[in-house]
VEXRORO-400867 format. One record per residue: residue in one letter; chain; x, y, z of N, C-alpha, C in turn. Coordinates in steps of 0.05 Angstrom, whole numbers, plus 5000, padded with zeros to 4 digits. Example, Ala and Ser with C-alpha at 12.3 -4.5 7.8 and 13.67 -1.06 7.14 Angstrom:
// residues 2
<rec res="A" chain="A" n_x="5264" n_y="4886" n_z="5156" ca_x="5246" ca_y="4910" ca_z="5156" c_x="5264" c_y="4934" c_z="5156"/>
<rec res="S" chain="A" n_x="5257" n_y="4955" n_z="5142" ca_x="5273" ca_y="4979" ca_z="5143" c_x="5258" c_y="5001" c_z="5157"/>
END
This chain:
// residues 122
<rec res="M" chain="A" n_x="4332" n_y="8179" n_z="6280" ca_x="4332" ca_y="8193" ca_z="6254" c_x="4345" c_y="8220" c_z="6257"/>
<rec res="I" chain="A" n_x="4338" n_y="8235" n_z="6278" ca_x="4349" ca_y="8262" ca_z="6282" c_x="4379" c_y="8260" c_z="6288"/>
<rec res="W" chain="A" n_x="4388" n_y="8239" n_z="6302" ca_x="4416" ca_y="8236" ca_z="6308" c_x="4431" c_y="8230" c_z="6282"/>
<rec res="T" chain="A" n_x="4420" n_y="8216" n_z="6264" ca_x="4433" ca_y="8210" ca_z="6238" c_x="4437" c_y="8236" c_z="6222"/>
<rec res="V" chain="A" n_x="4417" n_y="8253" n_z="6221" ca_x="4420" ca_y="8278" ca_z="6206" c_x="4442" c_y="8295" c_z="6218"/>
<rec res="W" chain="A" n_x="4442" n_y="8298" n_z="6245" ca_x="4462" ca_y="8314" ca_z="6258" c_x="4490" c_y="8302" c_z="6256"/>
<rec res="T" chain="A" n_x="4491" n_y="8276" n_z="6256" ca_x="4517" ca_y="8262" ca_z="6252" c_x="4528" c_y="8268" c_z="6224"/>
<rec res="I" chain="A" n_x="4512" n_y="8267" n_z="6204" ca_x="4521" ca_y="8272" ca_z="6176" c_x="4528" c_y="8302" c_z="6174"/>
<rec res="L" chain="A" n_x="4512" n_y="8320" n_z="6184" ca_x="4519" ca_y="8348" ca_z="6182" c_x="4544" c_y="8355" c_z="6198"/>
<rec res="G" chain="A" n_x="4548" n_y="8343" n_z="6221" ca_x="4572" ca_y="8348" ca_z="6237" c_x="4597" c_y="8338" c_z="6222"/>
<rec res="T" chain="A" n_x="4595" n_y="8314" n_z="6209" ca_x="4617" ca_y="8303" ca_z="6194" c_x="4624" c_y="8321" c_z="6171"/>
<rec res="L" chain="A" n_x="4604" n_y="8330" n_z="6156" ca_x="4608" ca_y="8349" ca_z="6134" c_x="4621" c_y="8375" c_z="6143"/>
<rec res="G" chain="A" n_x="4613" n_y="8385" n_z="6166" ca_x="4624" ca_y="8409" ca_z="6178" c_x="4654" c_y="8405" c_z="6185"/>
<rec res="I" chain="A" n_x="4660" n_y="8383" n_z="6196" ca_x="4688" ca_y="8377" ca_z="6204" c_x="4705" c_y="8375" c_z="6178"/>
<rec res="V" chain="A" n_x="4695" n_y="8361" n_z="6158" ca_x="4710" ca_y="8358" ca_z="6133" c_x="4714" c_y="8386" c_z="6120"/>
<rec res="A" chain="A" n_x="4694" n_y="8402" n_z="6119" ca_x="4696" ca_y="8429" ca_z="6107" c_x="4716" c_y="8446" c_z="6122"/>
<rec res="A" chain="A" n_x="4715" n_y="8445" n_z="6149" ca_x="4734" ca_y="8460" ca_z="6165" c_x="4763" c_y="8451" c_z="6160"/>
<rec res="T" chain="A" n_x="4767" n_y="8425" n_z="6157" ca_x="4794" ca_y="8415" ca_z="6152" c_x="4804" c_y="8424" c_z="6125"/>
<rec res="I" chain="A" n_x="4786" n_y="8424" n_z="6105" ca_x="4794" ca_y="8433" ca_z="6078" c_x="4802" c_y="8462" c_z="6078"/>
<rec res="V" chain="A" n_x="4786" n_y="8479" n_z="6091" ca_x="4791" ca_y="8507" ca_z="6093" c_x="4818" c_y="8512" c_z="6108"/>
<rec res="A" chain="A" n_x="4822" n_y="8498" n_z="6130" ca_x="4847" ca_y="8501" ca_z="6145" c_x="4871" c_y="8493" c_z="6128"/>
<rec res="G" chain="A" n_x="4868" n_y="8472" n_z="6112" ca_x="4890" ca_y="8463" ca_z="6095" c_x="4897" c_y="8483" c_z="6073"/>
<rec res="V" chain="A" n_x="4876" n_y="8494" n_z="6061" ca_x="4880" ca_y="8513" ca_z="6039" c_x="4894" c_y="8539" c_z="6051"/>
<rec res="L" chain="A" n_x="4884" n_y="8548" n_z="6074" ca_x="4896" ca_y="8572" ca_z="6086" c_x="4925" c_y="8567" c_z="6094"/>
<rec res="A" chain="A" n_x="4931" n_y="8543" n_z="6105" ca_x="4959" ca_y="8537" ca_z="6112" c_x="4977" c_y="8535" c_z="6087"/>
<rec res="D" chain="A" n_x="4966" n_y="8523" n_z="6066" ca_x="4982" ca_y="8521" ca_z="6041" c_x="4988" c_y="8548" c_z="6029"/>
<rec res="R" chain="A" n_x="4969" n_y="8566" n_z="6030" ca_x="4974" ca_y="8593" ca_z="6019" c_x="4994" c_y="8608" c_z="6036"/>
<rec res="R" chain="A" n_x="4995" n_y="8603" n_z="6062" ca_x="5013" ca_y="8618" ca_z="6079" c_x="5041" c_y="8606" c_z="6078"/>
<rec res="W" chain="A" n_x="5044" n_y="8579" n_z="6080" ca_x="5070" ca_y="8566" ca_z="6082" c_x="5077" c_y="8549" c_z="6058"/>
<rec res="S" chain="A" n_x="5062" n_y="8549" n_z="6037" ca_x="5068" ca_y="8534" ca_z="6012" c_x="5075" c_y="8505" c_z="6018"/>
<rec res="L" chain="A" n_x="5056" n_y="8490" n_z="6028" ca_x="5060" ca_y="8462" ca_z="6035" c_x="5061" c_y="8444" c_z="6011"/>
<rec res="L" chain="A" n_x="5046" n_y="8450" n_z="5991" ca_x="5046" ca_y="8433" ca_z="5967" c_x="5064" c_y="8446" c_z="5945"/>
<rec res="P" chain="A" n_x="5077" n_y="8430" n_z="5929" ca_x="5094" ca_y="8441" ca_z="5908" c_x="5078" c_y="8455" c_z="5887"/>
<rec res="R" chain="A" n_x="5088" n_y="8477" n_z="5877" ca_x="5075" ca_y="8492" ca_z="5856" c_x="5084" c_y="8481" c_z="5829"/>
<rec res="K" chain="A" n_x="5067" n_y="8482" n_z="5808" ca_x="5074" ca_y="8470" ca_z="5783" c_x="5099" c_y="8483" c_z="5770"/>
<rec res="E" chain="A" n_x="5104" n_y="8509" n_z="5775" ca_x="5128" ca_y="8521" ca_z="5764" c_x="5153" c_y="8513" c_z="5778"/>
<rec res="N" chain="A" n_x="5151" n_y="8501" n_z="5801" ca_x="5174" ca_y="8492" ca_z="5816" c_x="5180" c_y="8462" c_z="5813"/>
<rec res="L" chain="A" n_x="5162" n_y="8448" n_z="5800" ca_x="5166" ca_y="8419" ca_z="5796" c_x="5189" c_y="8414" c_z="5776"/>
<rec res="Q" chain="A" n_x="5204" n_y="8394" n_z="5782" ca_x="5226" ca_y="8387" ca_z="5764" c_x="5225" c_y="8357" c_z="5758"/>
<rec res="L" chain="A" n_x="5236" n_y="8349" n_z="5735" ca_x="5239" ca_y="8321" ca_z="5729" c_x="5262" c_y="8310" c_z="5745"/>
<rec res="A" chain="A" n_x="5264" n_y="8283" n_z="5746" ca_x="5285" ca_y="8271" ca_z="5761" c_x="5313" c_y="8279" c_z="5751"/>
<rec res="S" chain="A" n_x="5315" n_y="8286" n_z="5726" ca_x="5341" ca_y="8294" ca_z="5715" c_x="5349" c_y="8322" c_z="5723"/>
<rec res="G" chain="A" n_x="5331" n_y="8337" n_z="5736" ca_x="5337" ca_y="8364" ca_z="5745" c_x="5328" c_y="8385" c_z="5726"/>
<rec res="T" chain="A" n_x="5317" n_y="8377" n_z="5703" ca_x="5307" ca_y="8396" ca_z="5684" c_x="5277" c_y="8399" c_z="5687"/>
<rec res="R" chain="A" n_x="5267" n_y="8422" n_z="5679" ca_x="5239" ca_y="8427" ca_z="5681" c_x="5225" c_y="8415" c_z="5657"/>
<rec res="P" chain="A" n_x="5200" n_y="8405" n_z="5660" ca_x="5186" ca_y="8394" ca_z="5637" c_x="5180" c_y="8416" c_z="5617"/>
<rec res="L" chain="A" n_x="5182" n_y="8409" n_z="5591" ca_x="5176" ca_y="8428" ca_z="5570" c_x="5146" c_y="8431" c_z="5566"/>
<rec res="L" chain="A" n_x="5136" n_y="8455" n_z="5565" ca_x="5109" ca_y="8460" ca_z="5560" c_x="5105" c_y="8467" c_z="5531"/>
<rec res="P" chain="A" n_x="5082" n_y="8463" n_z="5519" ca_x="5079" ca_y="8469" ca_z="5491" c_x="5082" c_y="8499" c_z="5486"/>
<rec res="G" chain="A" n_x="5095" n_y="8506" n_z="5464" ca_x="5098" ca_y="8534" ca_z="5457" c_x="5121" c_y="8548" c_z="5471"/>
<rec res="H" chain="A" n_x="5126" n_y="8573" n_z="5464" ca_x="5147" ca_y="8589" ca_z="5476" c_x="5135" c_y="8614" c_z="5487"/>
<rec res="G" chain="A" n_x="5146" n_y="8624" n_z="5509" ca_x="5138" ca_y="8649" ca_z="5520" c_x="5151" c_y="8672" c_z="5503"/>
<rec res="E" chain="A" n_x="5143" n_y="8696" n_z="5510" ca_x="5153" ca_y="8719" ca_z="5495" c_x="5183" c_y="8722" c_z="5498"/>
<rec res="G" chain="A" n_x="5197" n_y="8722" n_z="5476" ca_x="5226" ca_y="8725" ca_z="5476" c_x="5242" c_y="8699" c_z="5480"/>
<rec res="E" chain="A" n_x="5229" n_y="8677" n_z="5484" ca_x="5243" ca_y="8652" ca_z="5490" c_x="5252" c_y="8638" c_z="5464"/>
<rec res="A" chain="A" n_x="5242" n_y="8646" n_z="5441" ca_x="5250" ca_y="8634" ca_z="5416" c_x="5250" c_y="8656" c_z="5395"/>
<rec res="P" chain="A" n_x="5264" n_y="8652" n_z="5373" ca_x="5265" ca_y="8673" ca_z="5352" c_x="5238" c_y="8681" c_z="5342"/>
<rec res="V" chain="A" n_x="5220" n_y="8662" n_z="5340" ca_x="5193" ca_y="8668" ca_z="5330" c_x="5177" c_y="8686" c_z="5348"/>
<rec res="T" chain="A" n_x="5184" n_y="8686" n_z="5374" ca_x="5170" ca_y="8703" ca_z="5393" c_x="5188" c_y="8726" c_z="5403"/>
<rec res="A" chain="A" n_x="5206" n_y="8736" n_z="5386" ca_x="5224" ca_y="8757" ca_z="5394" c_x="5209" c_y="8782" c_z="5403"/>
<rec res="I" chain="A" n_x="5220" n_y="8796" n_z="5422" ca_x="5208" ca_y="8820" ca_z="5434" c_x="5218" c_y="8844" c_z="5417"/>
<rec res="A" chain="A" n_x="5200" n_y="8860" n_z="5408" ca_x="5207" ca_y="8885" ca_z="5395" c_x="5212" c_y="8906" c_z="5416"/>
<rec res="A" chain="A" n_x="5236" n_y="8918" n_z="5417" ca_x="5243" ca_y="8936" ca_z="5439" c_x="5264" c_y="8956" c_z="5430"/>
<rec res="T" chain="A" n_x="5263" n_y="8980" n_z="5442" ca_x="5283" ca_y="9001" ca_z="5437" c_x="5308" c_y="8994" c_z="5454"/>
<rec res="I" chain="A" n_x="5329" n_y="9009" n_z="5450" ca_x="5354" ca_y="9004" ca_z="5465" c_x="5349" c_y="9007" c_z="5495"/>
<rec res="G" chain="A" n_x="5334" n_y="9027" n_z="5503" ca_x="5328" ca_y="9031" ca_z="5531" c_x="5311" c_y="9008" c_z="5543"/>
<rec res="E" chain="A" n_x="5292" n_y="8998" n_z="5527" ca_x="5276" ca_y="8976" ca_z="5536" c_x="5293" c_y="8950" c_z="5538"/>
<rec res="I" chain="A" n_x="5312" n_y="8947" n_z="5520" ca_x="5330" ca_y="8924" ca_z="5521" c_x="5346" c_y="8924" c_z="5547"/>
<rec res="E" chain="A" n_x="5355" n_y="8947" n_z="5555" ca_x="5370" ca_y="8949" ca_z="5580" c_x="5352" c_y="8942" c_z="5604"/>
<rec res="R" chain="A" n_x="5327" n_y="8951" n_z="5603" ca_x="5308" ca_y="8945" ca_z="5624" c_x="5302" c_y="8914" c_z="5625"/>
<rec res="I" chain="A" n_x="5299" n_y="8902" n_z="5601" ca_x="5295" ca_y="8873" ca_z="5600" c_x="5319" c_y="8859" c_z="5612"/>
<rec res="R" chain="A" n_x="5343" n_y="8869" n_z="5606" ca_x="5368" ca_y="8857" ca_z="5616" c_x="5369" c_y="8858" c_z="5647"/>
<rec res="R" chain="A" n_x="5361" n_y="8880" n_z="5658" ca_x="5362" ca_y="8883" ca_z="5688" c_x="5341" c_y="8866" c_z="5702"/>
<rec res="K" chain="A" n_x="5319" n_y="8860" n_z="5689" ca_x="5296" ca_y="8847" ca_z="5703" c_x="5296" c_y="8817" c_z="5701"/>
<rec res="Q" chain="A" n_x="5316" n_y="8805" n_z="5689" ca_x="5316" ca_y="8776" ca_z="5685" c_x="5322" c_y="8761" c_z="5711"/>
<rec res="K" chain="A" n_x="5305" n_y="8741" n_z="5717" ca_x="5308" ca_y="8724" ca_z="5741" c_x="5310" c_y="8695" c_z="5732"/>
<rec res="C" chain="A" n_x="5324" n_y="8679" n_z="5747" ca_x="5327" ca_y="8651" ca_z="5742" c_x="5300" c_y="8637" c_z="5747"/>
<rec res="P" chain="A" n_x="5290" n_y="8621" n_z="5728" ca_x="5264" ca_y="8608" ca_z="5732" c_x="5265" c_y="8587" c_z="5755"/>
<rec res="R" chain="A" n_x="5288" n_y="8577" n_z="5761" ca_x="5291" ca_y="8557" ca_z="5783" c_x="5296" c_y="8570" c_z="5810"/>
<rec res="C" chain="A" n_x="5316" n_y="8587" n_z="5811" ca_x="5325" ca_y="8599" ca_z="5837" c_x="5311" c_y="8625" c_z="5844"/>
<rec res="K" chain="A" n_x="5300" n_y="8639" n_z="5824" ca_x="5287" ca_y="8665" ca_z="5828" c_x="5307" c_y="8687" c_z="5836"/>
<rec res="V" chain="A" n_x="5333" n_y="8684" n_z="5829" ca_x="5353" ca_y="8704" ca_z="5835" c_x="5359" c_y="8719" c_z="5809"/>
<rec res="A" chain="A" n_x="5370" n_y="8743" n_z="5811" ca_x="5377" ca_y="8760" ca_z="5788" c_x="5399" c_y="8746" c_z="5772"/>
<rec res="L" chain="A" n_x="5396" n_y="8746" n_z="5745" ca_x="5415" ca_y="8733" ca_z="5728" c_x="5438" c_y="8752" c_z="5720"/>
<rec res="D" chain="A" n_x="5462" n_y="8740" n_z="5716" ca_x="5485" ca_y="8756" ca_z="5707" c_x="5484" c_y="8757" c_z="5676"/>
<rec res="S" chain="A" n_x="5489" n_y="8779" n_z="5665" ca_x="5489" ca_y="8783" ca_z="5636" c_x="5514" c_y="8772" c_z="5624"/>
<rec res="A" chain="A" n_x="5512" n_y="8757" n_z="5602" ca_x="5535" ca_y="8747" ca_z="5587" c_x="5536" c_y="8763" c_z="5560"/>
<rec res="A" chain="A" n_x="5555" n_y="8755" n_z="5543" ca_x="5558" ca_y="8769" ca_z="5518" c_x="5534" c_y="8765" c_z="5499"/>
<rec res="D" chain="A" n_x="5525" n_y="8787" n_z="5487" ca_x="5503" ca_y="8785" ca_z="5468" c_x="5512" c_y="8772" c_z="5442"/>
<rec res="E" chain="A" n_x="5492" n_y="8763" n_z="5427" ca_x="5498" ca_y="8751" ca_z="5401" c_x="5477" c_y="8762" c_z="5381"/>
<rec res="T" chain="A" n_x="5485" n_y="8764" n_z="5356" ca_x="5466" ca_y="8773" ca_z="5335" c_x="5461" c_y="8750" c_z="5316"/>
<rec res="V" chain="A" n_x="5436" n_y="8744" n_z="5311" ca_x="5428" ca_y="8723" ca_z="5292" c_x="5408" c_y="8734" c_z="5272"/>
<rec res="T" chain="A" n_x="5405" n_y="8720" n_z="5250" ca_x="5385" ca_y="8728" ca_z="5230" c_x="5364" c_y="8706" c_z="5230"/>
<rec res="Y" chain="A" n_x="5339" n_y="8714" n_z="5233" ca_x="5316" ca_y="8696" ca_z="5233" c_x="5295" c_y="8707" c_z="5215"/>
<rec res="D" chain="A" n_x="5288" n_y="8692" n_z="5194" ca_x="5266" ca_y="8699" ca_z="5176" c_x="5272" c_y="8727" c_z="5164"/>
<rec res="G" chain="A" n_x="5297" n_y="8733" n_z="5158" ca_x="5305" ca_y="8758" ca_z="5145" c_x="5307" c_y="8781" c_z="5164"/>
<rec res="A" chain="A" n_x="5304" n_y="8777" n_z="5190" ca_x="5306" ca_y="8799" ca_z="5210" c_x="5330" c_y="8795" c_z="5228"/>
<rec res="E" chain="A" n_x="5344" n_y="8816" n_z="5234" ca_x="5366" ca_y="8815" ca_z="5253" c_x="5355" c_y="8814" c_z="5281"/>
<rec res="L" chain="A" n_x="5363" n_y="8795" n_z="5297" ca_x="5355" ca_y="8792" ca_z="5325" c_x="5379" c_y="8793" c_z="5343"/>
<rec res="R" chain="A" n_x="5376" n_y="8806" n_z="5365" ca_x="5397" ca_y="8806" ca_z="5386" c_x="5389" c_y="8785" c_z="5406"/>
<rec res="V" chain="A" n_x="5408" n_y="8767" n_z="5412" ca_x="5403" ca_y="8747" ca_z="5432" c_x="5417" c_y="8755" c_z="5458"/>
<rec res="L" chain="A" n_x="5401" n_y="8761" n_z="5478" ca_x="5412" ca_y="8768" ca_z="5504" c_x="5417" c_y="8742" c_z="5520"/>
<rec res="R" chain="A" n_x="5442" n_y="8738" n_z="5528" ca_x="5449" ca_y="8713" ca_z="5542" c_x="5453" c_y="8719" c_z="5572"/>
<rec res="F" chain="A" n_x="5444" n_y="8701" n_z="5589" ca_x="5445" ca_y="8704" ca_z="5618" c_x="5454" c_y="8678" c_z="5630"/>
<rec res="T" chain="A" n_x="5467" n_y="8680" n_z="5653" ca_x="5474" ca_y="8657" ca_z="5670" c_x="5466" c_y="8662" c_z="5698"/>
<rec res="C" chain="A" n_x="5459" n_y="8640" n_z="5712" ca_x="5450" ca_y="8643" ca_z="5740" c_x="5475" c_y="8639" c_z="5758"/>
<rec res="P" chain="A" n_x="5480" n_y="8657" n_z="5776" ca_x="5503" ca_y="8655" ca_z="5794" c_x="5500" c_y="8632" c_z="5814"/>
<rec res="R" chain="A" n_x="5476" n_y="8624" n_z="5820" ca_x="5471" ca_y="8603" ca_z="5840" c_x="5471" c_y="8575" c_z="5828"/>
<rec res="C" chain="A" n_x="5455" n_y="8570" n_z="5807" ca_x="5453" ca_y="8543" ca_z="5796" c_x="5467" c_y="8540" c_z="5769"/>
<rec res="S" chain="A" n_x="5480" n_y="8560" n_z="5759" ca_x="5494" ca_y="8560" ca_z="5733" c_x="5475" c_y="8555" c_z="5709"/>
<rec res="G" chain="A" n_x="5450" n_y="8560" n_z="5713" ca_x="5431" ca_y="8557" ca_z="5691" c_x="5435" c_y="8578" c_z="5670"/>
<rec res="L" chain="A" n_x="5428" n_y="8571" n_z="5645" ca_x="5430" ca_y="8589" ca_z="5622" c_x="5403" c_y="8598" c_z="5613"/>
<rec res="R" chain="A" n_x="5402" n_y="8622" n_z="5603" ca_x="5376" ca_y="8633" ca_z="5592" c_x="5383" c_y="8651" c_z="5569"/>
<rec res="S" chain="A" n_x="5366" n_y="8650" n_z="5549" ca_x="5369" ca_y="8668" ca_z="5525" c_x="5342" c_y="8682" c_z="5521"/>
<rec res="V" chain="A" n_x="5344" n_y="8708" n_z="5513" ca_x="5321" ca_y="8724" ca_z="5507" c_x="5326" c_y="8736" c_z="5479"/>
<rec res="Y" chain="A" n_x="5307" n_y="8731" n_z="5461" ca_x="5309" ca_y="8741" ca_z="5433" c_x="5295" c_y="8768" c_z="5431"/>
<rec res="V" chain="A" n_x="5310" n_y="8789" n_z="5421" ca_x="5299" ca_y="8816" ca_z="5419" c_x="5303" c_y="8826" c_z="5391"/>
<rec res="R" chain="A" n_x="5283" n_y="8839" n_z="5380" ca_x="5285" ca_y="8853" ca_z="5354" c_x="5286" c_y="8883" c_z="5361"/>
<rec res="E" chain="A" n_x="5309" n_y="8895" n_z="5354" ca_x="5314" ca_y="8923" ca_z="5361" c_x="5298" c_y="8941" c_z="5342"/>
<rec res="V" chain="A" n_x="5283" n_y="8960" n_z="5354" ca_x="5268" ca_y="8979" ca_z="5338" c_x="5276" c_y="9007" c_z="5347"/>
<rec res="T" chain="A" n_x="5272" n_y="9027" n_z="5330" ca_x="5278" ca_y="9054" ca_z="5337" c_x="5255" c_y="9067" c_z="5350"/>
<rec res="A" chain="A" n_x="5260" n_y="9086" n_z="5367" ca_x="5239" ca_y="9099" ca_z="5383" c_x="5222" c_y="9117" c_z="5367"/>
END
């Protein structure tokens, strides 16, 4: 009976130690894929419900000219994580408001990105 209890406790201890070692190794070397890095077989990322800030006209970012330049400098490719090259801006009208569309291209994967901004005065 005593051997059975110690056998069960020893097995649980080994399993717990293995789980802890696996979690620590994954945090250090990223063994498992992260959800933001997963891609569909076609090479595109799965669409999640809704849009992030500035990803669509309805979620346009209100910013001054200085903030727009800061937004332009801080853009990174969602796939490669490299700094994006700025392309020509575009102006669109959405729901009666003038929006500036900041266009970007990735130098590594040629991915495209647009950020919608509503210019405000300081």
